[in-house]
ROVOKOL-528428 format. One record per residue (C-alpha): residue number from 1; residue in three letters; x, z, y. Coordinates in nm, 3 decimals, always signed. Layout:
REM residues N
<node num="NUM" residu="ALA" c1="X" c3="Z" c2="Y"/>
...
//
This chain:
REM residues 254
<node num="1" residu="MET" c1="-1.113" c3="+6.023" c2="+7.319"/>
<node num="2" residu="LEU" c1="-0.883" c3="+6.110" c2="+7.610"/>
<node num="3" residu="LYS" c1="-0.708" c3="+6.336" c2="+7.401"/>
<node num="4" residu="TYR" c1="-0.627" c3="+6.034" c2="+7.159"/>
<node num="5" residu="LEU" c1="-0.552" c3="+5.801" c2="+7.392"/>
<node num="6" residu="GLY" c1="-0.311" c3="+6.035" c2="+7.528"/>
<node num="7" residu="TYR" c1="-0.144" c3="+6.062" c2="+7.185"/>
<node num="8" residu="PHE" c1="-0.157" c3="+5.714" c2="+7.114"/>
<node num="9" residu="ALA" c1="-0.003" c3="+5.635" c2="+7.472"/>
<node num="10" residu="VAL" c1="+0.307" c3="+5.906" c2="+7.395"/>
<node num="11" residu="GLY" c1="+0.327" c3="+5.701" c2="+7.078"/>
<node num="12" residu="VAL" c1="+0.340" c3="+5.342" c2="+7.289"/>
<node num="13" residu="PHE" c1="+0.618" c3="+5.528" c2="+7.509"/>
<node num="14" residu="ILE" c1="+0.847" c3="+5.669" c2="+7.232"/>
<node num="15" residu="GLY" c1="+0.802" c3="+5.357" c2="+7.021"/>
<node num="16" residu="ILE" c1="+0.933" c3="+5.145" c2="+7.346"/>
<node num="17" residu="LEU" c1="+1.243" c3="+5.378" c2="+7.358"/>
<node num="18" residu="ALA" c1="+1.345" c3="+5.366" c2="+6.936"/>
<node num="19" residu="ALA" c1="+1.323" c3="+5.007" c2="+6.954"/>
<node num="20" residu="LEU" c1="+1.542" c3="+4.948" c2="+7.257"/>
<node num="21" residu="PHE" c1="+1.806" c3="+5.212" c2="+7.132"/>
<node num="22" residu="GLY" c1="+1.781" c3="+5.130" c2="+6.735"/>
<node num="23" residu="LEU" c1="+1.708" c3="+5.474" c2="+6.708"/>
<node num="24" residu="GLY" c1="+1.409" c3="+5.514" c2="+6.468"/>
<node num="25" residu="GLY" c1="+1.233" c3="+5.712" c2="+6.756"/>
<node num="26" residu="GLY" c1="+1.299" c3="+6.070" c2="+6.596"/>
<node num="27" residu="PHE" c1="+1.513" c3="+6.137" c2="+6.858"/>
<node num="28" residu="LEU" c1="+1.191" c3="+6.206" c2="+7.124"/>
<node num="29" residu="ILE" c1="+0.973" c3="+6.242" c2="+6.836"/>
<node num="30" residu="VAL" c1="+1.148" c3="+6.576" c2="+6.742"/>
<node num="31" residu="PRO" c1="+1.152" c3="+6.721" c2="+7.073"/>
<node num="32" residu="THR" c1="+0.776" c3="+6.610" c2="+7.195"/>
<node num="33" residu="LEU" c1="+0.647" c3="+6.756" c2="+6.841"/>
<node num="34" residu="ASN" c1="+0.804" c3="+7.068" c2="+6.902"/>
<node num="35" residu="LEU" c1="+0.694" c3="+7.079" c2="+7.298"/>
<node num="36" residu="LEU" c1="+0.346" c3="+7.033" c2="+7.138"/>
<node num="37" residu="GLY" c1="+0.355" c3="+7.361" c2="+6.930"/>
<node num="38" residu="VAL" c1="+0.517" c3="+7.229" c2="+6.597"/>
<node num="39" residu="GLU" c1="+0.751" c3="+7.444" c2="+6.443"/>
<node num="40" residu="ILE" c1="+1.115" c3="+7.264" c2="+6.437"/>
<node num="41" residu="HIS" c1="+1.124" c3="+7.219" c2="+6.062"/>
<node num="42" residu="HIS" c1="+0.821" c3="+7.048" c2="+6.037"/>
<node num="43" residu="ALA" c1="+0.898" c3="+6.872" c2="+6.345"/>
<node num="44" residu="VAL" c1="+1.220" c3="+6.730" c2="+6.167"/>
<node num="45" residu="GLY" c1="+0.996" c3="+6.623" c2="+5.834"/>
<node num="46" residu="THR" c1="+0.695" c3="+6.486" c2="+6.049"/>
<node num="47" residu="SER" c1="+0.964" c3="+6.247" c2="+6.250"/>
<node num="48" residu="SER" c1="+1.137" c3="+6.180" c2="+5.951"/>
<node num="49" residu="ALA" c1="+0.792" c3="+6.002" c2="+5.796"/>
<node num="50" residu="ALA" c1="+0.701" c3="+5.868" c2="+6.163"/>
<node num="51" residu="VAL" c1="+1.036" c3="+5.700" c2="+6.181"/>
<node num="52" residu="VAL" c1="+0.991" c3="+5.480" c2="+5.900"/>
<node num="53" residu="PHE" c1="+0.650" c3="+5.278" c2="+6.066"/>
<node num="54" residu="THR" c1="+0.856" c3="+5.264" c2="+6.404"/>
<node num="55" residu="SER" c1="+1.164" c3="+5.132" c2="+6.239"/>
<node num="56" residu="LEU" c1="+0.990" c3="+4.857" c2="+5.990"/>
<node num="57" residu="SER" c1="+0.792" c3="+4.756" c2="+6.309"/>
<node num="58" residu="SER" c1="+1.133" c3="+4.750" c2="+6.542"/>
<node num="59" residu="ALA" c1="+1.317" c3="+4.552" c2="+6.224"/>
<node num="60" residu="ILE" c1="+1.052" c3="+4.276" c2="+6.220"/>
<node num="61" residu="ALA" c1="+1.060" c3="+4.194" c2="+6.599"/>
<node num="62" residu="TYR" c1="+1.446" c3="+4.187" c2="+6.571"/>
<node num="63" residu="SER" c1="+1.426" c3="+4.009" c2="+6.256"/>
<node num="64" residu="ARG" c1="+1.217" c3="+3.727" c2="+6.464"/>
<node num="65" residu="GLN" c1="+1.523" c3="+3.707" c2="+6.705"/>
<node num="66" residu="LYS" c1="+1.717" c3="+3.651" c2="+6.423"/>
<node num="67" residu="ARG" c1="+1.980" c3="+3.990" c2="+6.571"/>
<node num="68" residu="ILE" c1="+2.003" c3="+4.178" c2="+6.211"/>
<node num="69" residu="HIS" c1="+2.320" c3="+4.186" c2="+6.035"/>
<node num="70" residu="TYR" c1="+2.147" c3="+4.180" c2="+5.680"/>
<node num="71" residu="LYS" c1="+2.482" c3="+4.256" c2="+5.495"/>
<node num="72" residu="ILE" c1="+2.556" c3="+4.554" c2="+5.728"/>
<node num="73" residu="GLY" c1="+2.205" c3="+4.663" c2="+5.745"/>
<node num="74" residu="LEU" c1="+2.193" c3="+4.657" c2="+5.344"/>
<node num="75" residu="LEU" c1="+2.568" c3="+4.858" c2="+5.303"/>
<node num="76" residu="LEU" c1="+2.437" c3="+5.121" c2="+5.557"/>
<node num="77" residu="ALA" c1="+2.133" c3="+5.193" c2="+5.372"/>
<node num="78" residu="SER" c1="+2.289" c3="+5.189" c2="+5.020"/>
<node num="79" residu="THR" c1="+2.446" c3="+5.517" c2="+5.098"/>
<node num="80" residu="ALA" c1="+2.254" c3="+5.650" c2="+5.358"/>
<node num="81" residu="VAL" c1="+1.913" c3="+5.683" c2="+5.144"/>
<node num="82" residu="ILE" c1="+2.163" c3="+5.933" c2="+4.973"/>
<node num="83" residu="GLY" c1="+2.249" c3="+6.118" c2="+5.242"/>
<node num="84" residu="ALA" c1="+1.908" c3="+6.143" c2="+5.429"/>
<node num="85" residu="TYR" c1="+1.817" c3="+6.348" c2="+5.068"/>
<node num="86" residu="ILE" c1="+2.118" c3="+6.571" c2="+5.119"/>
<node num="87" residu="GLY" c1="+2.034" c3="+6.633" c2="+5.506"/>
<node num="88" residu="ALA" c1="+1.655" c3="+6.718" c2="+5.444"/>
<node num="89" residu="TRP" c1="+1.745" c3="+6.958" c2="+5.174"/>
<node num="90" residu="MET" c1="+2.011" c3="+7.113" c2="+5.417"/>
<node num="91" residu="THR" c1="+1.682" c3="+7.213" c2="+5.628"/>
<node num="92" residu="SER" c1="+1.592" c3="+7.480" c2="+5.397"/>
<node num="93" residu="PHE" c1="+1.912" c3="+7.668" c2="+5.456"/>
<node num="94" residu="ILE" c1="+1.921" c3="+7.651" c2="+5.830"/>
<node num="95" residu="SER" c1="+1.780" c3="+7.827" c2="+6.095"/>
<node num="96" residu="ALA" c1="+1.516" c3="+7.650" c2="+6.308"/>
<node num="97" residu="GLY" c1="+1.789" c3="+7.765" c2="+6.633"/>
<node num="98" residu="THR" c1="+2.087" c3="+7.666" c2="+6.466"/>
<node num="99" residu="LEU" c1="+1.911" c3="+7.310" c2="+6.376"/>
<node num="100" residu="LYS" c1="+1.819" c3="+7.266" c2="+6.720"/>
<node num="101" residu="VAL" c1="+2.173" c3="+7.315" c2="+6.858"/>
<node num="102" residu="ILE" c1="+2.337" c3="+7.092" c2="+6.581"/>
<node num="103" residu="PHE" c1="+2.079" c3="+6.803" c2="+6.707"/>
<node num="104" residu="GLY" c1="+2.173" c3="+6.848" c2="+7.071"/>
<node num="105" residu="ALA" c1="+2.526" c3="+6.864" c2="+6.979"/>
<node num="106" residu="THR" c1="+2.514" c3="+6.555" c2="+6.807"/>
<node num="107" residu="LEU" c1="+2.342" c3="+6.371" c2="+7.106"/>
<node num="108" residu="ILE" c1="+2.650" c3="+6.517" c2="+7.344"/>
<node num="109" residu="ILE" c1="+2.876" c3="+6.370" c2="+7.097"/>
<node num="110" residu="VAL" c1="+2.701" c3="+6.043" c2="+7.055"/>
<node num="111" residu="ALA" c1="+2.584" c3="+5.987" c2="+7.430"/>
<node num="112" residu="ILE" c1="+2.961" c3="+6.007" c2="+7.544"/>
<node num="113" residu="ARG" c1="+3.101" c3="+5.786" c2="+7.264"/>
<node num="114" residu="ILE" c1="+2.842" c3="+5.507" c2="+7.388"/>
<node num="115" residu="TYR" c1="+2.933" c3="+5.544" c2="+7.804"/>
<node num="116" residu="ARG" c1="+3.259" c3="+5.496" c2="+7.743"/>
<node num="117" residu="LYS" c1="+3.209" c3="+5.185" c2="+7.512"/>
<node num="118" residu="LYS" c1="+3.320" c3="+4.872" c2="+7.647"/>
<node num="119" residu="THR" c1="+3.000" c3="+4.628" c2="+7.558"/>
<node num="120" residu="ALA" c1="+2.929" c3="+4.204" c2="+7.503"/>
<node num="121" residu="GLU" c1="+2.618" c3="+4.019" c2="+7.589"/>
<node num="122" residu="PRO" c1="+2.503" c3="+3.885" c2="+7.281"/>
<node num="123" residu="THR" c1="+2.498" c3="+3.558" c2="+7.410"/>
<node num="124" residu="GLU" c1="+2.908" c3="+3.575" c2="+7.431"/>
<node num="125" residu="VAL" c1="+2.957" c3="+3.620" c2="+7.003"/>
<node num="126" residu="ARG" c1="+2.775" c3="+3.475" c2="+6.701"/>
<node num="127" residu="LEU" c1="+2.604" c3="+3.678" c2="+6.438"/>
<node num="128" residu="GLU" c1="+2.803" c3="+3.491" c2="+6.220"/>
<node num="129" residu="ASP" c1="+3.108" c3="+3.499" c2="+6.405"/>
<node num="130" residu="VAL" c1="+3.118" c3="+3.887" c2="+6.379"/>
<node num="131" residu="LYS" c1="+3.415" c3="+4.030" c2="+6.142"/>
<node num="132" residu="VAL" c1="+3.376" c3="+4.413" c2="+6.064"/>
<node num="133" residu="ASP" c1="+3.550" c3="+4.604" c2="+5.756"/>
<node num="134" residu="TYR" c1="+3.304" c3="+4.611" c2="+5.505"/>
<node num="135" residu="ARG" c1="+3.472" c3="+4.867" c2="+5.367"/>
<node num="136" residu="LEU" c1="+3.380" c3="+5.144" c2="+5.569"/>
<node num="137" residu="VAL" c1="+2.999" c3="+5.059" c2="+5.618"/>
<node num="138" residu="PRO" c1="+2.929" c3="+5.305" c2="+5.359"/>
<node num="139" residu="PHE" c1="+3.079" c3="+5.573" c2="+5.492"/>
<node num="140" residu="GLY" c1="+2.897" c3="+5.556" c2="+5.832"/>
<node num="141" residu="GLY" c1="+2.592" c3="+5.481" c2="+5.648"/>
<node num="142" residu="PHE" c1="+2.623" c3="+5.814" c2="+5.439"/>
<node num="143" residu="PHE" c1="+2.692" c3="+6.030" c2="+5.783"/>
<node num="144" residu="ALA" c1="+2.383" c3="+5.841" c2="+5.914"/>
<node num="145" residu="GLY" c1="+2.189" c3="+5.936" c2="+5.608"/>
<node num="146" residu="ILE" c1="+2.272" c3="+6.340" c2="+5.634"/>
<node num="147" residu="ALA" c1="+2.193" c3="+6.280" c2="+6.042"/>
<node num="148" residu="SER" c1="+1.881" c3="+6.127" c2="+5.963"/>
<node num="149" residu="GLY" c1="+1.732" c3="+6.406" c2="+5.684"/>
<node num="150" residu="LEU" c1="+1.902" c3="+6.717" c2="+5.901"/>
<node num="151" residu="LEU" c1="+1.751" c3="+6.604" c2="+6.179"/>
<node num="152" residu="GLY" c1="+1.494" c3="+6.386" c2="+6.179"/>
<node num="153" residu="VAL" c1="+1.603" c3="+6.126" c2="+6.406"/>
<node num="154" residu="GLY" c1="+1.647" c3="+5.828" c2="+6.157"/>
<node num="155" residu="GLY" c1="+2.012" c3="+5.824" c2="+6.164"/>
<node num="156" residu="GLY" c1="+2.080" c3="+5.578" c2="+6.432"/>
<node num="157" residu="ILE" c1="+2.212" c3="+5.821" c2="+6.624"/>
<node num="158" residu="ILE" c1="+2.517" c3="+5.780" c2="+6.379"/>
<node num="159" residu="ASN" c1="+2.430" c3="+5.401" c2="+6.306"/>
<node num="160" residu="VAL" c1="+2.432" c3="+5.239" c2="+6.664"/>
<node num="161" residu="PRO" c1="+2.780" c3="+5.383" c2="+6.847"/>
<node num="162" residu="PHE" c1="+2.967" c3="+5.354" c2="+6.422"/>
<node num="163" residu="LEU" c1="+2.834" c3="+4.977" c2="+6.460"/>
<node num="164" residu="THR" c1="+3.021" c3="+4.895" c2="+6.800"/>
<node num="165" residu="TRP" c1="+3.295" c3="+5.089" c2="+6.718"/>
<node num="166" residu="LEU" c1="+3.300" c3="+4.800" c2="+6.405"/>
<node num="167" residu="GLY" c1="+3.302" c3="+4.544" c2="+6.634"/>
<node num="168" residu="LEU" c1="+2.913" c3="+4.478" c2="+6.621"/>
<node num="169" residu="PRO" c1="+2.780" c3="+4.407" c2="+6.989"/>
<node num="170" residu="ILE" c1="+2.537" c3="+4.648" c2="+7.060"/>
<node num="171" residu="HIS" c1="+2.224" c3="+4.405" c2="+7.041"/>
<node num="172" residu="TYR" c1="+2.343" c3="+4.340" c2="+6.727"/>
<node num="173" residu="ALA" c1="+2.392" c3="+4.727" c2="+6.608"/>
<node num="174" residu="VAL" c1="+2.058" c3="+4.854" c2="+6.757"/>
<node num="175" residu="ALA" c1="+1.859" c3="+4.513" c2="+6.559"/>
<node num="176" residu="THR" c1="+2.106" c3="+4.599" c2="+6.243"/>
<node num="177" residu="SER" c1="+2.045" c3="+5.007" c2="+6.302"/>
<node num="178" residu="SER" c1="+1.657" c3="+4.955" c2="+6.330"/>
<node num="179" residu="PHE" c1="+1.655" c3="+4.774" c2="+6.006"/>
<node num="180" residu="ALA" c1="+1.879" c3="+5.054" c2="+5.790"/>
<node num="181" residu="ILE" c1="+1.711" c3="+5.328" c2="+5.946"/>
<node num="182" residu="VAL" c1="+1.393" c3="+5.171" c2="+5.753"/>
<node num="183" residu="PHE" c1="+1.578" c3="+5.295" c2="+5.445"/>
<node num="184" residu="THR" c1="+1.683" c3="+5.572" c2="+5.583"/>
<node num="185" residu="ALA" c1="+1.406" c3="+5.726" c2="+5.657"/>
<node num="186" residu="MET" c1="+1.210" c3="+5.644" c2="+5.329"/>
<node num="187" residu="ALA" c1="+1.454" c3="+5.879" c2="+5.172"/>
<node num="188" residu="GLY" c1="+1.426" c3="+6.153" c2="+5.418"/>
<node num="189" residu="THR" c1="+1.025" c3="+6.157" c2="+5.384"/>
<node num="190" residu="ILE" c1="+1.000" c3="+6.190" c2="+5.057"/>
<node num="191" residu="LYS" c1="+1.245" c3="+6.494" c2="+5.049"/>
<node num="192" residu="HIS" c1="+1.066" c3="+6.662" c2="+5.345"/>
<node num="193" residu="TYR" c1="+0.706" c3="+6.569" c2="+5.200"/>
<node num="194" residu="THR" c1="+0.834" c3="+6.809" c2="+4.895"/>
<node num="195" residu="LEU" c1="+0.925" c3="+7.057" c2="+5.099"/>
<node num="196" residu="GLY" c1="+0.580" c3="+7.078" c2="+5.328"/>
<node num="197" residu="ASN" c1="+0.724" c3="+6.961" c2="+5.626"/>
<node num="198" residu="VAL" c1="+0.513" c3="+6.690" c2="+5.708"/>
<node num="199" residu="GLU" c1="+0.206" c3="+6.708" c2="+5.933"/>
<node num="200" residu="LEU" c1="-0.024" c3="+6.433" c2="+5.817"/>
<node num="201" residu="HIS" c1="-0.259" c3="+6.474" c2="+6.102"/>
<node num="202" residu="TRP" c1="+0.063" c3="+6.450" c2="+6.383"/>
<node num="203" residu="LEU" c1="+0.149" c3="+6.149" c2="+6.207"/>
<node num="204" residu="VAL" c1="-0.174" c3="+5.966" c2="+6.212"/>
<node num="205" residu="LEU" c1="-0.241" c3="+6.026" c2="+6.574"/>
<node num="206" residu="LEU" c1="+0.107" c3="+5.899" c2="+6.651"/>
<node num="207" residu="ILE" c1="+0.151" c3="+5.575" c2="+6.408"/>
<node num="208" residu="PRO" c1="-0.046" c3="+5.365" c2="+6.633"/>
<node num="209" residu="GLY" c1="+0.117" c3="+5.361" c2="+6.948"/>
<node num="210" residu="LEU" c1="+0.450" c3="+5.398" c2="+6.787"/>
<node num="211" residu="ILE" c1="+0.395" c3="+5.032" c2="+6.606"/>
<node num="212" residu="VAL" c1="+0.297" c3="+4.921" c2="+6.931"/>
<node num="213" residu="GLY" c1="+0.550" c3="+5.020" c2="+7.143"/>
<node num="214" residu="ALA" c1="+0.824" c3="+4.934" c2="+6.877"/>
<node num="215" residu="GLN" c1="+0.714" c3="+4.572" c2="+6.896"/>
<node num="216" residu="LEU" c1="+0.722" c3="+4.595" c2="+7.320"/>
<node num="217" residu="GLY" c1="+1.093" c3="+4.767" c2="+7.307"/>
<node num="218" residu="ALA" c1="+1.232" c3="+4.514" c2="+7.116"/>
<node num="219" residu="ARG" c1="+1.098" c3="+4.281" c2="+7.352"/>
<node num="220" residu="ILE" c1="+1.250" c3="+4.414" c2="+7.620"/>
<node num="221" residu="ALA" c1="+1.588" c3="+4.512" c2="+7.491"/>
<node num="222" residu="LYS" c1="+1.599" c3="+4.118" c2="+7.425"/>
<node num="223" residu="ARG" c1="+1.634" c3="+4.068" c2="+7.820"/>
<node num="224" residu="THR" c1="+1.855" c3="+4.371" c2="+7.916"/>
<node num="225" residu="LYS" c1="+2.195" c3="+4.363" c2="+7.950"/>
<node num="226" residu="ALA" c1="+2.447" c3="+4.526" c2="+7.722"/>
<node num="227" residu="LYS" c1="+2.602" c3="+4.719" c2="+7.986"/>
<node num="228" residu="ASN" c1="+2.240" c3="+4.856" c2="+8.127"/>
<node num="229" residu="LEU" c1="+2.146" c3="+4.889" c2="+7.756"/>
<node num="230" residu="LYS" c1="+2.454" c3="+5.103" c2="+7.689"/>
<node num="231" residu="ASN" c1="+2.442" c3="+5.319" c2="+8.015"/>
<node num="232" residu="ALA" c1="+2.041" c3="+5.406" c2="+7.940"/>
<node num="233" residu="PHE" c1="+2.100" c3="+5.486" c2="+7.591"/>
<node num="234" residu="ALA" c1="+2.380" c3="+5.731" c2="+7.692"/>
<node num="235" residu="VAL" c1="+2.169" c3="+5.920" c2="+7.959"/>
<node num="236" residu="VAL" c1="+1.855" c3="+5.956" c2="+7.741"/>
<node num="237" residu="MET" c1="+2.067" c3="+6.086" c2="+7.453"/>
<node num="238" residu="ALA" c1="+2.218" c3="+6.340" c2="+7.743"/>
<node num="239" residu="LEU" c1="+1.888" c3="+6.488" c2="+7.875"/>
<node num="240" residu="LEU" c1="+1.766" c3="+6.534" c2="+7.513"/>
<node num="241" residu="ALA" c1="+2.069" c3="+6.720" c2="+7.409"/>
<node num="242" residu="LEU" c1="+2.034" c3="+6.943" c2="+7.652"/>
<node num="243" residu="ARG" c1="+1.694" c3="+7.046" c2="+7.614"/>
<node num="244" residu="MET" c1="+1.767" c3="+7.092" c2="+7.238"/>
<node num="245" residu="ILE" c1="+2.042" c3="+7.354" c2="+7.294"/>
<node num="246" residu="LEU" c1="+1.870" c3="+7.534" c2="+7.555"/>
<node num="247" residu="LYS" c1="+1.622" c3="+7.578" c2="+7.322"/>
<node num="248" residu="GLY" c1="+1.827" c3="+7.669" c2="+7.062"/>
<node num="249" residu="LEU" c1="+1.992" c3="+7.929" c2="+7.236"/>
<node num="250" residu="GLY" c1="+1.643" c3="+8.079" c2="+7.314"/>
<node num="251" residu="TYR" c1="+1.632" c3="+7.944" c2="+7.681"/>
<node num="252" residu="PRO" c1="+1.242" c3="+7.895" c2="+7.809"/>
<node num="253" residu="VAL" c1="+1.297" c3="+7.512" c2="+7.898"/>
<node num="254" residu="PRO" c1="+0.931" c3="+7.301" c2="+7.832"/>
//
């Protein structure tokens, strides 16, 4: 019983951070499963499946808060599903060590860009007043999809910094990213399942906690200042990046 409670607690923790940062949860699920002994390709595949549930739970919570920009989210998803399928297919040709280094290098780039980005509180900008170049959104969605399928991270590592770069305040970017990830993760999961990369028993153990944690994370995000949310996002990404790169290079880190 304690073992299953432990898995539930891990799921809750990952779900909270997933909703808080709009990343779907793969940025923590992949290294967590890998730490527990799951081979990296299977960790990525299982993470993609788990992200469907965390992002859906997050999106429902953010929808109630009216923080999702649906037009942008659908534009992201329209090309992300194609990218996710391609990214999942690419895992068949990349070694485990290389995949870990790619994962870590991607997170470092994102952490630096997010830390340097100036932010605005959601109360300072109304969602209906936000203006972005919609023509650019599908391009970001495609690359987010590739990241999702290749790294099992849901695509939020591209979505959130990309949307903030377009001019969306980080609270809205996080919420919209969570919505778009639902579709992206589904596409990547289908391909990973056909490749045999989805460990169903791990999925069943983690999902309940992930769903609960995502609801809690969305509530916490609502009460968090934009600057604090941005800085916390960058710190978490940098720590995970360092661990993944060291693992990929063969260093015996936990």
